[in-house]
N, C-alpha and C positions, 0 to 999 in steps of 0.2 A: 504494500500500500504506500503510495507516495505522500509527501507532506501535505499537499493541498487537500487530498482526499481525507487525510486524518483531521485536518482543521474543520472541514465541512461536517464530518461525522460528529466531531466534538461539539460544535455549535448546535447541531440538531438535537443531541442528547441533553445538552444544557437547557435548550428550549423546552424539550419534552418534560424534564424533571423539575425545571425551574430551580435548578441547584447545580453548582459546579461540583460539589462534593459527590452528589449522587451520580452525576454523569461520569466523573472520574472513576468511581468504583465500578460502574458497569463496563467501562472501557479498559479497566485495569491499567490506568495511568495515574500519575500524581495529580493532585488538585491544582498545583501550580502549573503543571503542563497544560491542563485544560484551560486555565485562565490565559496562559500565553497564546494558545491556539486561537481563542476568540479575539483576544486583543489584536493579534496579527491580522485577522480578517477585517476587523473594524478599521485598522490603519489603511489597509489596502482599499477598502470601499469609501473611506472618508466619512463614514456615518456610524453612529453607535447602533449596534444591533440589539443590545440589552439595556434595560434600565435596572440599575443595581441599587439596592438599599441595604442596610445592615441586616435585614431579616429576610428579604425576598429578592428574587430575580425574575423579571418579566420582559417580554419582547417589546422593543420599540416599534414604531411604525415601519421603519426600514427593516427591522428584524422580522416582522410579520411577512413582508414580501420576500425576504431572503429565505425563510423557511420553505416557501413554496418552490422557489427556484433551485435551492440547494438540493431538495429532495429529488427534483427532476434530473438535476445534473448527476447525482449519485446513481440514480436509476439507469441513466444512459451509460455511465461508466461500467456498471455491473453487467449490463447487456453486452457492451463491447467486449468486456473481458471474457464473457462466456463464448461469444462468437470467435474471438481469437484463439481461445483454447480448443474449440471445436475444429477451427481451421488448421491449427498446428498438428492435430492428430489425423486429419483427413488426408488420405493418400490420393492426391490429385495434382495435376499440373505437368510440366515438362520434365523429362529425365533424359539427359544426354550421356551416352555410354560409349566407351572405346573398347574394342575387342580385336584381338589378332584375327586376321582374315580366315585362315584355314580352320581355326578353332571355332570361330563363329559359324562357319558353314556346317561343320560336322556335329557340333554339340550344342551351340547356343540356339541356332535357328529352330530346332524342334521344340524349344521351350518358350519361344516368344509368344505364340498364340495363347499358351496356358497362362503366362503372366498377364497378358492383356485381359483375359477372362476374369482373373482374380482381381485385377485393378483396372476396371474399365475407364476410370477418369484420369489415368496417367497417359501422357502423350510421349511415346518412346522416340528417341532419335539415336539410332545405333550406327556408329561409324566403324567399319571394319578396315583395319590396316595393320600391316606388320611393323609400321613405324611407331616407336614409343612416343606418346604424346605427353605434353606437360598439362596436367589436369587444370591447373589454375590459369595459366596463360591462354590455353585453348578452350577454356570454359566447359570442361567435362565434369559431370557430377560424380562419375564412378568409372572404373576401368577394370578389365580383366588383364592381369599381367602374367605372362608365362616366362619362368626362368628367374634369373638373378634379381633380387630386390635391392636396389641401392639404398643407402641410408637417406632418409628423407623425413619430412613431416607427415607423410601419408600414413593412414591407418590401413593395415593389411589383414584380411581374413583368409585363412588357408582353406582351399578347396580340395587340393589333391597333391600328392607327390607325383613324380614322373619317373618312368623307366624309359631309357633310350635304347635304340636298336641300330646296329649296323646292317645294312641290307643292300642288295643289288638284284638286278633282273637275272633270271636264269640264262638268258642269251649272253649277257656280259660275263657271267661267271664261267660259262662253258668255253669262252674264247680267250680267257685270261689265265695267268698262273694261279694256282690254288692259294686260298687265304687260310693258313693253318695257325698262324701266330701273328701278333700285332705288327712285327717288323715287315711282314709280307705286304702290308698296306703301302709301304714306301714305293712299291713298284706299280701301284694302281692309281687310276684317276679318281680323285675325291671330289665329291659334290658337297659344298658346305654353305651354310648360312653366313652372310656377311655381317661383320661387326666392326666397330671403330677400333678395337684393339689391334695393335701391330703384331702381336704374338699369338694369333689364334691357333689353337691346336685341339686335337681330340685326345681324350684321356681314357685309357683302357686299364682296368684294374682286375687282377686275379689274385685273390688272397692278399698277401702283403706286397705283391709286385705291381708296380705301376709303369705303364708305358705312355709316352707322349708322342703323338704323331702330328707333325706340322701339316696344317691344312691350308696354308697360304699358297695361292696361285697354283692350285692342283686341279685344274680342269674347269671348275665352275664355282663361282661365288655369286650369291644373289640374296636379296632380302625378301624374296617371295618363296614361301614354303611350297606352294603348288608347282612352281617351276622346278624346284629341286626334285619333288616326287615324280613329276612327269619325265624329267630327264633320266632319272633312275629307271623308270618303267621302260624307257626306250633304249636302255642298255648303255647309257653314257658313262656310268661309273658307280662308285660305292657312295652311299649316302648314310648319314647318321640323323635319325629322326626320333621324336618321341613315339612310343608305341601307339598312343592314341591317334597319331596322325596317319599311320600307315597300317593299322590293324587290318582293315579290309583287304588291302593289297597283299598282305602276308597270308591271310586266311584263304585267299583265292589263288595263291601260288604265283602271283604276278611279280612279287618280290620275295627273295629268300634271305633269311637272317644269316649272318656270318659271325664267327667268333662268339657264339652264344654262351660260351663258358666264361666270358669276360663281362664285367660291368662296364658300360661305355657311356660316355657323356662328353659334352663340350665344357671346357672350363668357364665358358661365358653364359651358359644357361643350365646350371646344374642344381637348381633348387626345384620349385614346384609351381603350382598354379594357384594364383591368389586373386581375390577381388579387392581393389584398393580404392580409397576415397580420402579426400582432405578432411582434416580434423574439424574444419568449419561445417562440414556436412554430416557429422556423426549423428545429429539430431534431426536431420531432414527426413520427414516421414517417407518420401519417395525412395531415397537412398536406403533407408532401413528396410523398406519393403523389398527392394531388389536384392539386397545382400542376404536377407533372411530367406528369400525365395531360392536363391542359388545354393546356400548352405544346406537347405533342406533337401536338395537334389544332388548332393555330392556324388553319389554312386553313378548317376547318369552323366555327370560332368567329368568324372575321373578318366574315362576312356581306357581303363586298364585292360 
């Protein structure tokens, strides 16, 4: 309650009880505080609102008019407060979302209609891109991030871990030297996602042994996961991809996993799948609804 509202309420209670002491007791404030509130109103209005004697307190002509107006003002304040509280909990309005392209096509797209049915008053604006966006500068409310989360002011909610797979088309594997150990990859064409780091490499782990394979300038670098997958399908080389991204191709035999006894990842996207948002949006009902909706569907979004 702000100070003006407190002063108005105090005056109305004094007028109702015709007593500063009785009003103060009901409002649970000191009698001196009640007196100060009314005195401040009188100074602001330039008119006495109460006629005070040693034994009684009664309304002045200005006070009689003030009672009517102040009651109406407090009623409007209460109504506005209720409306704003309702609005703050209402899941309605625009929601701008950033999602990696391939993930949005394979896993998010099947859920969009379901979210729209749950929250028909939310207007979704989904931007699919493999470029990492700045949520604040580019005015996104929330994003799905795949891979390494840099230290930032963003709040992250974990959706899933990732498992990565080395794979190639049967046509490529049949025409090239066999891949039996990580060092064999040095003689192969590697198809890799492009990053800004100058030392991009693949990391293969078996037990306590770790192998690092340079993936710089090794046949193909691109920031588009679909181009990588399509190139691998057409026999262009060996690709490392999250299992969720190429599960269908592996199940159909269009791609074949290699070095399956090794854990494989890239040093630059070796974490998981998260939904992230700015701290300023943590109480936004649309953001909360979207995040809760995704977390309740982790199994469908994991793509394991």
